[in-house]
N, C-alpha and C positions, 0 to 999 in steps of 0.2 A: 504493500500500500504506500509506504514511504517513497519508493522509487517512482510510483505513478504520480504522486504529488510533486515530486521534484521535477518530473517531466512537464507537468502542467505549468509549474512556475518558470522553468527554462523556456517554454514556448512563448511566454510573454516578452522575452527579452530579445531585442534586435540591436546589435548583433548578439548571438549567444555568448555567455560568459564561459571562461575556461573551466571553472569548477563551482558548483552550487550544491550545498548540503543543507537539507532541512534538519534542524536540531531539536525542535520541540513543537507542540501543538498550539500553545497559547500565542495570540497575536500581540504585536507591539502597536500601541495606539499613537498615531500621529496627531497630537493635540497640543494645546497651549502648554508650554513649560515641559514638554517631553524631553527626556535627557539625551543629549547628543555629545559624544566625545570624539575629537579629531586628533589623530597623531600624524603630523606632517612637518617637514622641514621648511616651513614658510615663515616669513617675517610676522611679527606680532600684529594681529588684527586682520591679516589677509584672509586666513581661513575662516575667521568669524564672519567677515563681510560676505564671502562666497556662500556660506551656509545660511546665514540669515536671509539673504536675498532669495535663495532657492526655496527655502521653506515658506517664505511669504508668497512667492510667485506660484509655487506648485500647490500648496495646501492651505494658504492663508493663516498660518500660525507662526508663532515665535517660540523656538525651543529654548530650553535651559542648556546653555552651551559651555563646553570646556575644551580648551585646546592645549596640546602639549607638543613641544618640539621633539621630533623623533629623528634618529639617525639610522633607522631601519632602511635597508637597501631594497628598492623595488625596481622593476623595469620601468623605463620612461613611460609616462602616461598610465602606469598600472596602479592598482588599488586593491585593498581588502575591505570587506564589509562583515561585521559580526553583529547580529541583532539578537538580543534577549527580550524577555517580556518587559523589562524595565529600562533598557539602554540600547542605543544605536551607536556603534563605534565604527568609525571610518579611518583607515590608515592609507595614506597615499604617498606617491613618489614626489608629487609636485602639485601645482595648482591645476594643471590639466588632469592629473589623476583624480583630484578631488572633484572637478567638474564631471569627469566620467562616472565616478561613483554615484553622484547625485542623479545623473541621467538614468543609471540602472535602477536606482531607488524609485524614481518617478514611474518607470515602466512596471516595477514590481508591485507598487502600491495599488490598493483597490478601495473603493468606497465601503465603509462599514455597513453591514447588513442591518435590517430592522428599522430603517428610517425612510420616510417618504422623500424628503429632500436631504441631499448629502451635506452633512456638516462635519463629518469626521472620516479620516482615512486610517487604514491599518496596513501593517507590513508583517509578513511571516517571520518566524525566527529562523534565520539562515546564516550560514557562513559562505561567503563568496570570495573567490580569488580570481583576479582577472588582469590581463595585460594584452596589448595588441601584438599581432604576429609580425607586423611591419611598421616601421617608423613613419613612412610617408603614406598617408591614407587620403587619397584625393578623389573628387568627383568633378567631372567636366560638365558644366551647364551652359546651354545656349540661350541667348536672349534675342528672340525674334520680334518683329512688329506684332505678331499674333500672340505674344506672351505678355500678359499684363504685369505690371509691377508687383502686384500682390502674389503672383505665381512665383516670381523670382525670389521674393522674400521668403515665401513658404518653403521653397526648395533649399535655400541656404539654412533656414532653421532646421529642416529635416536632416540635412547633412550633419549639422552640429549635434543633433539629438542622437544620430546613429554613430557618433564618435569619429567621423572623419575629421581630419585636422587641416585639410586644404580644399578649397573650391577654386577651380579654374573657370572663370566666367568669361565666355566669349560673346561679345556684343556684335550682333549682325546688323550693323548700321543703326544702333539704338542710342548712341551717346551724342549729345549736342556738343561738338568740340569748338573751342575758340579758334584753334589754328586752322581748321578746315571745316567750317559749318556746312559746307556743301556735301560732305561725305557722310550723310545719314538720311534716314527716312524722316523728313521734317515733320510730318503730321503725327509721328509716333515718338519723336525724339525725347529722351529723358534728360532732365537737367543734371549737370555735374554734381550738384548737391545731393541728389538721390544716390549716386554712386558712393559718395563719401559716407552717407548715412548707412548704406549696406555694409561698407567696409568696417565701420565702427560697430555695427550690430554683430558682424562676424567675430570681431575681436572680443566682444562681451560674451559671446556664446562659446568661444574657444576654437574658432575656425578662421584661418587666414585666407582672404580672398586674393587671388592672383589673376591678372588679366591675360587674355590671349588676343593677339592681333596677327592676322595672316599676312606674312611678308613675301609670300611666293605664290602658291595656289590659293583657291577660294578667294580671289581678290575682289569678287563682286559683292561680298558680304551677303550672299543669298544662296539658297539651295540651287544646285545646278539645274534641276528639273523644272524650275519655275520661270527661267528666262529673265529674272529681275536683276538689276544692277544698281546698287545704292548710289553710285556716283554717275555712271554714264547714262542712265535712263533720263536724267534731267540736265546733265552737264557734258554734252558730247565733246566739248573742247578739250577734255582730259584724255582723249583716246590714246595719245602717244605714251601714256604711262603704263599701258597694258599691251599684252600680245593682241593680235588682231581680233581674237574672239572675245577678249575682255575678261577671261577667267583667270589668267596668270599675269602677274606683274612683269613688266618689261625691265630686264636687268641691265640692258645696255644704255638706257636713258638715265643720265645722272640726276635728273629731276625726280625720278621715281624714289631714289634713296632719300632725297631731301623731304619729299612729301611724307614718306613713311616715318622718317625720323621725327618730324613734327608730331605726327599722330601718336607714335608709341611712347614718346616722352611725356606728352600731355596725359595720356591714359595712365601711364606708370605713376605719375604724381597724384592723380586722382585716387589711385589705390594705395596711397600712403607709402610708396616705394617698397613693395613687398620683396621677399627673398627670391622669388621665382617669377619669370616672365616667359609665357609660351608664345613662340614665333609661328606656330602652325607649320606650314611648309609641306602639307600633304597634297596629293592628287593634282599636281601641277600639269594638267593636260595641255598639250600644245606648247609646252615650254620651249623656248628657243626657236619660235617659228616666224618672228617678224623679220623684216628685211635686214636689220642690224644684228639681231641675236643669232640668226641662223648662219651668219658668216663669221661669227666670233668663236673663240674657244669657250664653249658654254660651261664646261666644268669649272674653268678658271673664273668665269663671271659669277657663277653661283657660289664658289668658295669665297671669293672676295665679299660678296653680298652677306653671306652668313657670318663670316669672321668680323665684318664691320659691326653688325648688330650684337654679336657676342661681346666684342670689346666695349661697345657703347654701354652695355649693362654691367659688364665686369667692373668698369670704372665706378659703377654705382653699387658695388657689392651685391649684385644680383646675378643669379645663374639663369641661363636661358634653357628652355625646353624646345624640342621640335619633334614632329612626327617622323617615323622611321622610313616611310615607304618609298620616298624618292631616292634614298641612298642605296636601295637594292634594285637590281635590274630584272625586269620581267623576262621569263624564258630560261633563267639560270636554274638548272635542275636541283640545286641545293635548296631552293625555296618552294619546291613543289608542295602545293596545298596551303601555302601561306600567302598573306596579302602583301604584295610588293607592286610598286607603280612606276619605278624608274625605267627610262627608255635607253636602250643601248646606243642609239644614235646620238644621244646627248653626252656620252662619255662620262657618265656619273658613277660607274661601277667601282671606282677606286677613291671616290671623294671622301668616304668615311675615314680613310687613312690620314687625310690631310686636315681635318677639322680639329679644333681644340677639344681635348678629351673631357673637359668639365661641362660640355653640353650634355644635357640629360635627354636621352632618347626615349620617346613615348612610342612603344611598339604596339600598334593597334591590330589585334587579331580577334575577329568577331565570331569565329566559328569554333569547331572542335575537330581539328585536322588529324583524326586518328588514322593509323595504318594497321590493317589486319586486326582490328578490334583492340589495339593497344592504345594506352593513353598517349596523347601527343607529347613529343619531346620539345616542342616550342623552339625550333631551330634558330629562328631569327633573333630571338631575345638572347639566347646563349651566345650567338655570334657577336652581337654588339657588346655584351659583357666581356667576352674573351678579348675583344679589341680595345678594352680600356674605358668603356663608357658606363656610367650609371644608367640603368634601364628601368623604366616604368612599364609594367604590364597594363595594357589598356583594353579591357574587354568591353562587351556591350550587353546584349540580352540573351545570349546563349548560356543557359544555366550550367550545363556540363563544362563549358569553356571557362566560365567564371570560377567554378569550384576547382578545376584543374590548375588554373593560373594562380589562385590563392595558395595552393600547395607548392607550386613552383617558386613563387616569390619567397616563401619561407625557406624552402630547402636549398635554393640556389643563392639566397641572400641578395636578391635583386633590390633595387632602390625603393620600390614600393608599387602601389597600384593607383592608377588613375582611371576610374570608371567613366565611360562615355555614355551620354544620354541622347544627344542630337534632337531630332524632331519627335521622338517617341516618348517624351517624358511626361506621361499622363496615364491614368488608369493602372491596369495591371503591368504595363511596361514600366511605369514609374516604380511600382512595387518590386519588380525583378531587379531593376537597376540599383535601387537603394538597398533593399534587403539582402540580396545575394552578394553584392560587392562589399557591404559592411561585414557580412560573415567572412568573406575571403580575406578582409583586412585584419580581422580580430581573431577568428577561430576557424580557419579553413578545414580543420579536421572534424568539426562538430557534425553530428548526425543531423540531417535535414529533417525538420518537423513537417507535419502535414501542411500542404500548401494552403488549404482553407483556413487552418488555424492561424498561421502567420499572416495571411491576408487580412483577417479581421483585427489582429493586433496592429498591423500596419495602418488600417483604417482608424483605429483608436488613436494612434500616434499623430496622424494627420489632424484628427479632431482636436487633440490637445494643443497642437500648434495653432489651430484656428482660435482657440481660447486665448492663447498668448497674444495673438495679433488682434483680438477683439473683432473678428470678422462678423458681418451682419447680413451679407447677401448670399443668395442661393448659389450663384456662379462662383463665389469665392471659396466655398468649402469643399471638402473632399479632394479626390485626386483627379477629377475631371470637372470641367465647367458645366457640362450638360450630361445627363445620364441616358436620355432617350433620343435617338436620331441626332447625335451631336453634329455641329458644323465641322468642317475639316480643319480642326484646331491645329495650328502650326503648319498647315500647308500641305501635308502629305497624306491626307485621308485618315480615317479612324482606325 
């Protein structure tokens, strides 16, 4: 019976914790002046502020609080929880560990039975030990004109709740820039102050927001299937900055670099100069096809382009990230079954050898490329790691792939995980992206619970975030704006 109860409690937690043990039957009451003890190597007052704010926000109570300095060694971001009938004790490695413990407690708590209106919550008597499987736990979010501000905030809050520590936020023509106000969808443009608000919100929740600006492919700031272009649709005079089809930046035009420099530095400062900046660089179709680029040494052009932006951010103590696919050439038998997009004609097959090795490679593999029924060996990720790069595994919605990559990151000590969401970040696609990647980041060896069970707790967590945001409209709540015959939200169908 005890094992069944522990399974029920573990099923509430996203991501699942490393170890949960039910110790007694009587519940701990979350009520005014309930006893809370924290052991943590934090400056005086820091842990108290974190605890008091959380207890007020989550349960509308003020506990009786005691904090003690502890030299106990925990993994970074890790924590222990021990709950008796009379006391809640949290031991944490640092402030992030304390934040993570409180998120676990919120998910574990339930409304006390026997009341019409909830006035009190309870926690079971448990011992929990938990720590992440990887240090970099990121999720990549896209901000489209079809994505309201409240959706972006909700997703950032959800990322923090599921113990990610980085959000890479890619604006698809959504930020109203001072340097180039023409490069956005003006009727949807978000004021810079909203970006700064979200960055500050992330900081308060324990997640760092990092920007992405595409400096190679995806230059239109639109889905390729839509035919839209954030700059050229209304400003055809800028055609010379792009390859003739408009999808890829023209690297032979020196004004391209200046235009991009203005944009990336303005956005970088809006994000409060974060430790990472994502340059994109994937799917550069028709690269090197204009009259100037096709006559040049294109590999040398691209190398100079990438090194320039690498150095621009290195001077600001920031590491750049880029997608992997243009650095590996299609048709090479080594990459059979894996996503690669480089063209042999462009001479890019050896470019990986010449780039600074502190560039972080985001290797996006969206399937499960098994051979003869065996688990994939994820050849491309091991290739980049062997050649001196830090590598982020970047899955999408394939659950087997997500699970396998979580195990790979842990066993091979890759840099971390950057889950992608793209235009599918709603409904059950959102659930897969957030729930399964959080599991991969924290506890990739955990036994998966029934999909209906974790779906409903995912829905509960979305609801709690709605309470935090004080949402009041039908379209703002849940994981979709409409539940019956929805519009083609975010442009690619339901």
